[in-house]
Structures are given as structure tokens and as C-alpha cells.
N, C-alpha and C positions, 0 to 999 in steps of 0.2 A: 504494500500500500504506500502511495506517495504522500509526502507531507506538503501541505499547501498553506499559505497565509491568506486569510480572508481579504477579499477585495483587491487582489493583484491580477495581473494578466493571466497568470497560470490558473488562478481560481476561476476566472471568467471562462477560460477554455474548458475547465472541468464542468462548469455549469452547462455549457453548450453541449458537452459530450453526454452527460447523464440525462439532459432534457430532450435529446433527439430520439425519435422513434426509428426503428428499422424501416428502410424503404420497402415499398411493395415490389415484390419480385415479379417481373413481367410474365414469366412462365406460369406462375401461380395465378395471377390475374386472369390470364387466358384460359387456363384449365378450369378455373371456377366458373367463369362466364359460360363455358360450354356445358358444364354440369348443370348449372341453373336453368339454362335454356332447355336442356333435354328433359329435366324433371318437370318443368312447366308444361312441356308438350306431351310427354308420355306418362307422367304420373307414376303409379306403382310399378309399371313395367320397367321404367328407368331405374327405380330404386333397387329392384331385384337384380337387374343386369349389372349395375354399378357395384353393388355389394359383392356379387360374384367376382367381378374383375379386380376391384380394389382391395377387398378384404379376404377373398378366397373362400367365401361362405355362400353355399347355395341355400337360398330361402325360397319359400313359396308365399303366396298371399295369405295363407292361413298361419304361417309361422313368423310373419313380420311382427305381429303384435305378441307381447308377452302376457299371457293370462295372469290374473292376480294370484291364483293358486300356485302357479309355477314360480312367480316372483317370491312369494312367501316361502316356498320350498327351498329356493336358492338362498334366501336370507337365513334360513335355519342352519346352513352350513358355516356361517360366520362364527368366530370365536365368541362364546356367550358373554365373557367378561367385557369384550369390546362392545358388544351390543348393549350391555347395561350402561357402559360409559357413554355410548351414543344417545341412549334414552335420557340420561341425566343432562348431557350437553343440549339436547333438543329442548328440554324443559327450560333451561336457562336462556336459550335463544328466544324461545316463545315469550317468556316473561318480559324480556327487554323489548321485543318488537311489539307486544300488545300495548305498551306505553306510547307507541307511535300512532296508534289509531286516532283519527280525528274525524269528528262528525260534521265538520263544516260549521256554518254560523248563519244567523238570521238577524236582519236589521229592520225595524219598523220604520215606515215613512210617515211624515206628519199627517198626510191625508188618508191614512188607513191602509195603504198598500204595504208591501214588504219586498226586500231583496234578500236573496239567500245564496250561499254557496253549498252545492250538493256534492257530496263525496260518494263515489260508487266504485266497487272493485271492477277491474277488467274482467270481461267474461271468460277469457282463457289466456294462458301464456304457454310458451314452449320453453322447456328446460333441456339444454344440451349437457349431457354427462359424458366426459371423455373416457376413453379406454386406456389400456396400457398403464404407463407410469404416471399419467395425469389423472387417474381415476381416484379421487379423494372423497371418502364418505363425509368428511367435514364440509366440503363445498356443496355436496348435495343438500345437507341440512341448511346451510347458509342461504342457498337460493330458494329452496322449496318452502321453508317455514314462513318467511315474510309474505310470500304469495298466498299461502293458506290462511295466515292471520288476516290478510287484507280482505279475504272473502272470495278469492278467485275460484270459480266453480270448476274449471277444468284445467289441470296442469298436465300438459302433454310432454312426456319424457322421450328423448331420442338418445340412443347410446350405441356405440359400435357393437356388432353382433356377438362378439365373444366376451364383452366386458363384464357382464353380470356373472357368467360362469367362472371367469378367471379371478374375479374379485367379489366374493360373496358379501364383503363388508359394504359394498356400494348397494347391493340389493337390500341389505339390512337397513341402510340409511334411508332408502326410499320407503321401506315399510314403516320405519320409525317416524318419518315425516308425514305419513299418511298419503303417499302418492303411489298408488298401485293400479289404478284403473286404465291409464292411458300411457303404457310404456311400450316402446317400439325398438326392435333390433335394427337400427340403421344409424350410421355415423357419417362424419365428414361433411363436405359441402352439400352432398345430396340430402342429408338430413335437414340442414338449414333450409334448403330449397323446398323440401316437403312442408316444413312448418310455415314458410312464407306463402307458398302457392296453394297448399292443400292438395291431397291426392284422395283416391277412393278410400284408402285405409287411414290416412293421417289427416286430421282436420287442420285447416289453416288457423293461425293464431295472430293476434294483433301485436304481440311482443315476444321477443326471444332473448333469453338470458343464459348464462353459463359459459365456462371457459372451454377452449379447444385449441387445436393446433393451428398452423398458419393458414391451412385451407378453410378451416371453420371460421377463423377470424376474417379472412378475405370474403367468404360468403356472407357473413353478417354485414360487412361494409357494403357489399353490392346490393343487398336487399333493404338496407336502411332507407327509409322514406316510404317504401311500400309497407313495411312494418317497422315498429320501434325495436331497437336493440339496446342492450346494456353497454357499458363503457368498453372502449377499445383498450383492453388491459395490456400492460407491458410487463417486463421482468420485475420481480419483487425488489423492494427498496426498504432500507432502514437508515435513519440518522440518529445517532445518540448524542445528546447534549449533556456534557458532564463536566464537573469540576474536580478538584483534588480530593473531595470527600467520597468519590465513587470507587467501588472495588474494581480494579482492572479486570478481574476474572469475569465479573458480571458483564462488563462492556464487551469484552472479547467474545463471550458466548453469544451475545445477541448479534454481533457482526457476523460471526460464523454461521449462525442459524439461518440468516437470510441468504448468505452466499451459497449455501448448500442446495438450493432449489434445483440447480442443474442446467440452466440455460447458458451459463458462463457470461451472462449480461446483467446479472443482479448488481444493484448500486448500493454500496454500504459506506458509511462515513461516521467518523467520530469528530465532533466539534467540541473543542475544549480550550480553555486558557492555560492549561497545565501541561508543561513539557514532560514532567515526570509521568503523568498519566499517559500521555501520548507514547512515550518510550515503552512503558510496561504493557500497554495494550498491543502495540506492534509486535512485541516479543511473544506474547501469549497467543496471538492470532497465528503467528508462524508455527508455534509449537502445536497448536490444536488443529490445524487444517487437515492433518492426516486422519483424524478421528471422525470427520463429518461425512455425511452422504455426498457422493459425487465430488471427491477431493480435487480431481483434475479441473472440473468445471468451476469449482469454488475458487481455486487458485487463479484461473483466468478472470473471473469476475473481480477479484480483489486487485489484480494487476491492471485491468482495463478501467474499472469503474469504482475502485475503492479509493478512499482518501482519509487522511488524518489532517484535519483543518484546525490550525492555530488561530485563535481570536484574542483580542485585547481583554475582553471580559465577557460575562454571561449575557449582557445586553447585546453586545455584538454577536454573540453566539446565537441568540434568537434570530437576529437578522440573517445570519448564515443559513440556519435551518429553514427559515421562511423563503429564502431565495430558492432553495431546493424543493420546497413544498412536497416532501416525500410521502410515499404510501404509509409508512410507519415512522413515528418519532418516539424516542424514549428519553425522558429527562431524569437524570440522576445527579442531583446537585442540592446545595443548600437552597431553601425557598423553592423547591421543585414545583410545588403546586401552583404558586403564583406565576412562575416562569411558563409552566405548561399551558396556562390559559392564554398566553400570547403566541403560542406556536401554531403555525399553519401546517397541517398534515392530514392524511386520510383518517388516521387514528393516532391518538397520543397516549403514551403509557407513562406513568408517573411513579418514581421512586425505585429503590433497589429491588423490591419484591414484585415488580410488575413487568416481567419479560414479555416480549411481543407474543410469545407462544400462548399466553393466557387468552389473547384475543383470537389467535388462530384456531384454538381448540375449545371455544365455546363458553367463555365467561358470560357472554350475552350479546354484546354488539357484533355487527356483521363484519366478517373479514373480507368481503368483496369491496375493495377500496380503490380509489383513483390512483393512478401511477403517472410517471413521466412529468411531474410538476402540475398535473391537472387538479391536484387537491386545492389549489388556490381558487378554483371555480366549481368544483364538483364535490360530491358527497358519497359516503358509503351507500351500498345497496340497502334499501329500507322498505317498509310497508308502503310508503308513498309511491315507490316505483311501480307498484301493482294496482294503483288506483287512478281514477280520472276524476276531474273536478269540473263542474259546470255551474253557471249562474242560473238562478230562477228569479224572474222579475215580474212582480204584479203591482201595477200602479192603478190607482183609482182616478176618476175624473178630477178630483181635487188635487191629487199629486201632479197630474199632467198639466193642469192649469198653472200650478205653482212653478213648474219646470219649463213651461213652453217658451217663454221669452228667451231663455238661454239656449234651448235646443234649436229654435228657429234661427237665432242670430248666428250660431256657429255653423249650422247647415248651410245657410246662405253665403257665409264667408268662404266656405269650401266649394261653393258653386253647385250645391245639390238642392235645387228647388223642390224636387220630389220628396226628399227627406223632410224638408220643412212642411210641405203640404200634408204629409202623412200625419204630422202632429196637429196642424191647424184644422184639418177636416174633422177631427174628433171633438173639436171645441166649437164648431160653427153651429151645431144644432141648438 
């Protein structure tokens, strides 16, 4: 990990490096466009053909959907202790997300009318569950539970054809989350296409959420606008803001935990005014890297997008963290609680006993977070992402008379005589 001083040319180059997203690969864009076009045109026939060609699995229209009984049978193969942990995790996630429920509001008008905000759940959503090394039961809970809490009637799950058999914990997570009725064995860009366009077997949905590989991400980009999609997630990120009161081992463990995700592009940083802490953390990270998952990729991430950032004081440290606006921030310092309230990040963890892993594995808040500096304008996945809001306006004649002068004046100023007349005609009788 390189050492940088805040607000120097080298620091600004680092900011640009960690804030940049990987470019769209032309061959992926073309391949996905062809897959989307084919699924839109051929429906289930295309899904079965593409699954055979890309996944090597022969499905039929009757085996495309996973019956609830079969899903529950697969879930029973998961480690019972893990399932109990997932149930406890699910309860904590649900308690937190139920606090996000909002019934809208109603304001009375002087003339007897009223204006309201009506909050309604989306009718359906699509949840992409990756296979292979990206199939995480924790992510299933984090995506499915807010949708269910919001009141979404139909959660349609798509997942590569072997994923549930190879990872029963994912099947167990779906059962724990109460998402068992609309589960399909199809993955990749073709699954996103099916959710966007609809096929005979798979119903179209207005919104698609869930992580996936570069083909899935590109498919979501290409259908955005036709349907709503969740955030364009990048590699995992953490920034630790710490002073000399921090335990170097705690800091090093959080840096290593984020670096081990496996892409080699994870962004990790320590921001500190303490040179002694910087030196100790650098030593412990080097010593500990062999013990994490994906050590080769973790080493690449630390070399390319890792930094030890020296600042004048903790106030300047907050400015450095906020310039990065990372997915995760961890504050271990004197007055950590007051410092944390000033930090801009997807999720902020406070104190020596709040590692980022408590957020990853279900203390309650969602772990689907903005990355690549988008935390300065975006938020964690929440119940609100699965709701729609509309206004309801009921004005009486008295209300309309009171408002009419302003309505007519502004309408005429904008050149819309018909708008003005639609008001006046109601007052002429």
C-alpha cells in the first residue's frame, strides 16, 4: 500500500483512480445486445437454447421453474447451524427495515379539500441471484427482505441452473426470506432479459435488483429505462479513519477483509494523522495477507487501489474520507461518534467493536451500498426502493376559487391559455 499526503497531486491521482469505473467492454456490449434481442423475440425458446449453450444444462419448459417443494428440499441440505444463523440474521434485517415503512401524509386545504401522498408497494420485482463464487445467502436476505417488508406481492427469482444444487445455503436463504413461489433456473443476460420483457414462463417485472457478473451488469444497463434497476455496483470499498488510540490489528483486519473479495479492484484506505499507526498497520497488512481468501487478488487490490493517507488532523481526515465517499467507512478515534456523523459513506461503522462485517452479516441495515464515490448522492438499498409514491389531490370549489388567480397568472405567463381556461371554466357557472 502506498503512503499519500492529503490534498497533493498524488492524492488527487488516487482519487481519480478509485473513483473511475471499469469501461464497458465492446464485446460484452454486443453479446448482451444480441441476447436481449433474441429473448425478446423468442421468449422461453431462447432461454432454453441459451442455457444449453452457455451453461451446458438442458432444461425443458417444465423444469425452468423450481417448484416450492423442490426448493425447500434443497434448503434442507444446508448446514442446520447456518440456517439458524440465517433465520436470526433475517429477523434483525426485518426489524430494521420495518422502521423504514412510511404511510405517506395528508394535508387539509382551507376550503375543505385535501392533498395526500400515497405510498404503495411495487406489484412485482425481479431478484437476480448469482451462481458460483458470487452466490451469497446474505445478499439474498438483503435484497428479498426489504421487498417483502414493502409489501411486494410477487418476487421473481432468477439464478443460474446449477446454483441452488451447488449451494444449498442460497436455497435456504430464499426459504428463510419467504421467497419460494417464483424461482427460475436461468442466469446471465438472458435472465435479465426475461425479467424485463417477460416470457411465457417468467413474468415481466417493473424493477430488477441483485448482483451479477459483467454480462448481468451490462444487461441491466441496457434494459434500464424500460424497467428500473438497482445501482451499478462496483468493487467493494472501505476507508478507516483512525487516530493513535486505534488498535493497529483492528484497522488491518478491516482493510484485509475488504481486499479479500477477489476482484483485485477493491479500494481500501487508512486515513490517519498518526505515522506510528500508519507504520504498524502497513506491517500487519503485509503479515496477514496470506491468511485471507483470494490472497493473490487481495495483494493486487492493495497495490493498485490501496492507500495509507496522512492528514494534519481528524478534521482533515473527515474531508479525506468524504472526498472518497466510500461504500464503507469505519471510525476508530477519540470522539468517534461525533466524527462519524460528519462522514459521507454508504454505511458508517463507529468504534473499535464495530467491524464492517457486522453490517455485512446482518446486524440490521442493508449491505447493498453505493460504490465508486456515489455515496455522496445515493443510499443503501431500502424498503423505499420497492415502493412508489403518488399524489392525490381533491380541491373543492372554495379551494379552487382561492387558488385561481395564481394558477391562471402562471399558466398565462407560460403561454398555456388552455390550462388557464380549465381553471376558469369551473368558476364561471
